[in-house]
C-alpha positions in Angstrom: 96.9 -37.9 -184.0 98.2 -34.5 -184.8 101.9 -34.6 -185.9 104.3 -33.3 -183.3 106.2 -31.2 -185.8 105.3 -29.9 -189.3 108.8 -29.2 -190.4 112.3 -29.3 -188.8 115.2 -28.0 -190.9 118.6 -28.4 -189.2 120.7 -27.3 -192.2 123.4 -29.8 -191.3 124.6 -30.3 -194.8 128.4 -29.7 -194.8 128.6 -29.9 -198.6 127.0 -26.9 -200.4 125.9 -29.2 -203.2 123.6 -31.1 -200.9 120.1 -29.7 -200.8 118.6 -28.8 -197.4 116.2 -31.5 -196.1 113.5 -31.8 -193.5 114.2 -34.1 -190.6 110.5 -34.8 -190.1 110.1 -35.9 -193.8 107.1 -33.7 -194.6 109.2 -31.7 -197.1 111.2 -33.0 -200.0 114.7 -31.6 -200.4 114.4 -27.9 -200.7 115.6 -26.3 -204.0 115.8 -22.9 -205.6 113.5 -21.1 -207.9 114.6 -19.7 -211.3 116.7 -16.6 -210.7 117.6 -17.4 -207.1 120.8 -19.1 -205.7 121.3 -21.7 -203.1 122.4 -20.2 -199.8 126.0 -21.2 -199.0 126.9 -23.5 -196.1 128.6 -21.6 -193.2 129.6 -22.4 -189.6 126.6 -21.8 -187.2 125.7 -22.3 -183.6 125.0 -26.0 -183.6 127.3 -26.9 -186.5 126.4 -25.7 -190.0 123.8 -23.3 -191.3 122.9 -21.5 -194.5 123.7 -17.9 -195.2 120.7 -16.2 -196.7 120.8 -12.9 -198.5 119.5 -11.0 -201.5 118.6 -13.6 -204.1 119.6 -16.5 -201.9 116.7 -18.6 -200.6 115.2 -22.1 -200.8 111.7 -23.5 -201.1 109.9 -26.7 -201.8 106.5 -28.5 -201.7 105.1 -30.9 -199.2 105.7 -34.6 -199.8 102.1 -35.1 -198.9 100.0 -32.0 -199.8 99.0 -30.2 -196.7 101.7 -31.7 -194.4 103.1 -28.3 -193.4 99.8 -26.4 -193.5 98.5 -24.7 -190.3 95.5 -22.4 -190.4 95.0 -22.2 -186.6 97.5 -22.6 -183.8 101.1 -22.6 -184.9 104.6 -21.9 -183.4 107.6 -21.0 -185.5 111.0 -21.1 -183.9 114.4 -20.5 -185.4 118.0 -20.3 -184.3 119.6 -17.7 -186.4 122.0 -14.7 -186.7 120.6 -11.6 -188.3 122.6 -8.9 -190.1 120.5 -5.9 -189.2 122.8 -3.5 -191.1 122.6 -5.6 -194.2 118.8 -5.9 -193.9 118.5 -2.1 -193.5 120.6 -1.7 -196.7 118.3 -4.1 -198.6 115.4 -1.8 -197.6 112.9 -4.6 -196.9 112.0 -6.9 -194.0 113.7 -10.3 -194.0 111.5 -13.4 -194.3 112.4 -16.3 -192.0 109.6 -18.6 -193.4 106.4 -18.3 -195.4 104.1 -21.3 -196.0 102.8 -20.4 -199.5 103.7 -18.0 -202.3 100.4 -16.1 -202.1 99.8 -16.1 -205.8 96.8 -18.4 -206.1 94.2 -20.0 -203.9 96.4 -23.0 -203.6 99.3 -20.9 -202.5 97.7 -18.6 -200.0 100.0 -18.1 -197.0 98.8 -19.7 -193.8 101.7 -18.4 -191.7 104.7 -16.2 -192.2 107.4 -14.8 -189.9 109.8 -12.0 -190.7 112.3 -9.6 -189.1 112.0 -5.9 -189.7 114.5 -3.1 -189.0 112.9 -0.5 -186.9 115.9 1.7 -186.1 119.2 0.8 -187.7 121.2 3.2 -185.6 119.9 1.9 -182.3 119.9 -1.7 -183.7 116.2 -2.1 -182.9 114.5 -4.9 -184.8 111.0 -6.3 -184.9 109.8 -9.9 -185.1 106.3 -10.2 -186.6 103.9 -12.7 -188.1 101.7 -12.4 -191.1 99.3 -14.5 -193.2 96.6 -14.2 -195.8 92.8 -14.4 -195.4 90.5 -16.4 -197.6 90.1 -13.4 -199.9 93.9 -13.3 -200.4 94.4 -10.1 -198.3 97.7 -9.9 -196.5 97.3 -9.6 -192.7 100.5 -8.3 -191.2 100.4 -8.4 -187.4 102.0 -6.0 -184.9 105.3 -7.4 -183.8 107.6 -7.4 -180.8 110.6 -5.2 -180.8 114.1 -6.0 -179.4 117.7 -4.8 -179.4 119.4 -6.9 -182.1 122.8 -8.4 -181.2 125.8 -8.3 -183.6 125.5 -10.1 -186.9 127.9 -12.7 -185.6 125.7 -13.6 -182.6 123.0 -16.3 -182.7 119.6 -15.9 -181.1 116.5 -18.0 -180.8 113.3 -16.3 -182.1 109.8 -17.7 -181.5 106.5 -16.6 -182.9 103.3 -18.1 -181.5 99.8 -17.9 -182.9 96.8 -19.1 -181.0 93.5 -19.1 -182.9 90.5 -18.4 -180.8 87.8 -17.7 -183.4 87.3 -16.2 -186.8 87.6 -12.8 -185.3 90.2 -13.3 -182.6 93.8 -14.5 -182.6 96.4 -14.2 -179.9 100.0 -13.7 -181.0 103.1 -13.8 -178.9 106.8 -13.2 -179.7 110.0 -14.2 -177.9 113.7 -13.6 -178.4 115.5 -16.2 -176.4 113.5 -16.8 -173.3 112.1 -13.3 -173.1 108.6 -12.3 -174.1 108.9 -9.2 -176.4 105.3 -9.0 -177.6 101.8 -10.1 -176.6 98.8 -9.0 -178.6 95.2 -9.8 -179.7 94.3 -9.6 -183.3 90.9 -9.7 -185.1 92.5 -11.5 -188.1 91.1 -14.9 -187.4 90.2 -15.6 -191.0 93.3 -17.5 -192.0 93.7 -19.1 -195.4 96.3 -21.6 -196.8 96.4 -23.8 -199.8 96.9 -27.6 -199.4 99.6 -27.6 -202.1 101.3 -24.4 -200.9 105.1 -24.0 -201.2 107.2 -23.9 -198.0 109.6 -20.9 -198.5 112.6 -20.2 -196.3 114.4 -16.8 -196.5 112.0 -15.4 -199.2 108.5 -14.0 -199.7 106.7 -13.8 -203.0 104.5 -10.9 -204.0 102.5 -11.3 -207.3 104.9 -14.0 -208.2 108.1 -12.0 -207.6 110.6 -13.1 -205.0 111.6 -10.5 -202.4 111.9 -9.7 -198.7 115.0 -11.8 -198.5 116.4 -12.5 -195.1 120.0 -11.3 -194.6 121.5 -13.7 -192.0 122.3 -17.2 -191.2 119.6 -19.8 -190.3 121.0 -22.6 -188.1 117.7 -24.5 -187.4 114.0 -23.9 -188.1 111.0 -25.6 -186.6 107.3 -25.3 -187.2 104.8 -26.9 -184.8 101.0 -26.9 -185.1 100.6 -26.0 -181.4 101.0 -23.0 -179.2 103.5 -22.7 -176.4 102.6 -22.5 -172.8 104.8 -20.6 -170.4 106.1 -22.8 -167.6 108.8 -21.8 -165.0 109.5 -24.7 -162.6 112.2 -24.8 -160.0 115.3 -23.1 -161.4 118.6 -24.9 -161.6 121.3 -24.1 -159.0 123.8 -23.1 -161.7 121.6 -20.4 -163.3 123.4 -18.1 -165.6 123.9 -14.6 -164.4 123.5 -11.2 -166.0 123.6 -11.1 -169.8 124.7 -14.8 -169.8 121.2 -15.7 -168.7 120.2 -14.9 -172.3 120.0 -18.6 -173.3 123.6 -19.8 -173.9 122.5 -23.1 -175.5 119.2 -23.2 -177.4 117.0 -26.1 -176.6 113.6 -26.6 -178.2 111.5 -29.6 -177.4 109.5 -31.6 -179.9 106.0 -32.0 -178.3 105.1 -35.4 -176.9 102.3 -36.7 -174.9 104.5 -37.1 -171.8 107.6 -34.9 -171.8 108.9 -36.5 -168.6 109.5 -39.6 -170.6 111.1 -37.9 -173.5 114.4 -39.2 -174.7 117.4 -37.1 -173.5 119.1 -35.3 -176.4 122.7 -34.6 -177.4 124.9 -32.0 -175.8 123.7 -29.3 -178.2 120.1 -30.3 -178.5 119.3 -27.5 -180.8 115.7 -28.0 -181.9 115.5 -31.5 -180.7 114.7 -32.9 -177.3 115.6 -31.4 -173.9 118.8 -32.8 -172.3 118.3 -34.8 -169.2 118.7 -32.5 -166.1 117.4 -34.2 -163.0 114.2 -35.2 -164.8 112.9 -31.5 -164.5 111.8 -29.3 -167.3 113.7 -26.0 -166.8 114.1 -22.7 -168.4 116.6 -20.1 -167.3 114.9 -16.7 -166.6 116.8 -14.1 -168.7 118.3 -11.0 -167.3 119.1 -9.0 -170.4 116.9 -7.6 -173.1 119.2 -8.1 -176.1 119.3 -11.9 -175.9 122.5 -13.2 -177.4 123.6 -16.8 -177.4 127.1 -17.4 -176.2 129.1 -20.6 -175.8 127.9 -23.9 -174.4 126.6 -23.9 -170.9 125.3 -26.5 -168.5 121.7 -25.5 -168.8 119.4 -24.0 -171.3 115.9 -22.7 -171.8 112.9 -24.8 -172.5 109.1 -24.6 -173.0 106.4 -27.2 -173.1 103.2 -27.3 -175.1 99.6 -27.7 -175.0 
C-alpha cells in the first residue's frame, strides 16, 4: 500500500535546541549542514514555526532510503509567511523544499518547490516547481503568480504534479483555495536518488547552499498523490469577501475513506479535517491575495485520488 504521507513537518518544537522532526517518521531529526544555522523558533499560525533566512535552513536523510522519494505524482503543501521584501533583497528565489541536493546521481532532485519575487513594488510573487531529469538537468516549471500578503500574514501554498508520461506532466498551483496556475509540461523524465537528502529552506547547486527562503514555515506536508478539486454543498456560515481566503488552514491526510476519517483538533493544520456535519467542504475564496486571518468555524479542504 502506498503511504498516505511522505513527510509531515509541524515544527512544534518550542525549544530551539530541539531539532525539527517528521510526524510520519520517514525522516530522522533534521539538522544543519556545516556553515548553516538552525532556524529559530517563532510564533506561527498553528502554534510554533521556524524562521528561515539567509544561511538558516535544515535537512536530513530518510530513515529508510527512498521513503520521501516521489518521481511521479506528488503534492507539496505548506503553511507559511513569506517576507517578499527580504527575499527580493537576497536576490534569489526562496526554496520551500527540495528532495535531493542535486550533486550526484544519488542526490538528484525528484521534486522542489520555491517562491520567486516577480515584482517587489507590486508585491507579486510566483510559486513554482522544479526537479532534475535523469541526466541531471534542472527542469524549472512555469509557476503561478499571486499578490503576496504582508510578511506577518500566513498563507497556505500548494504545488501539485501529475505525471502522465515521460513527455507529459500536469502542474497546478494554489494559494489558499485559489488556483493560480495550471499548465502542461513536457518534462516527464523525472529523476531522484533513493538516498537523497530532504532539504527545507535551502537548495544546493554544485554542493553550495543557496536560494534560502526568507520567511516562517509553520507546517509542511509532502504526499505522493495529486489533489482533485471537489466543491460540495457549501456551509451556511461561509466567509465573506476577503475573509473567504481560508481563515483556518486544514489539509487532509489521504485515507481510503475520508468520510470515516477521525475528526481533528480545532486548528487541524495539516492533519485531518474537523467534523462538520460529515461533509467535506471547502470555502470558495473571494479574494486574490489569500491571507489567513484568525480562527473561523470552517476551513478549506481537498480530497485526493
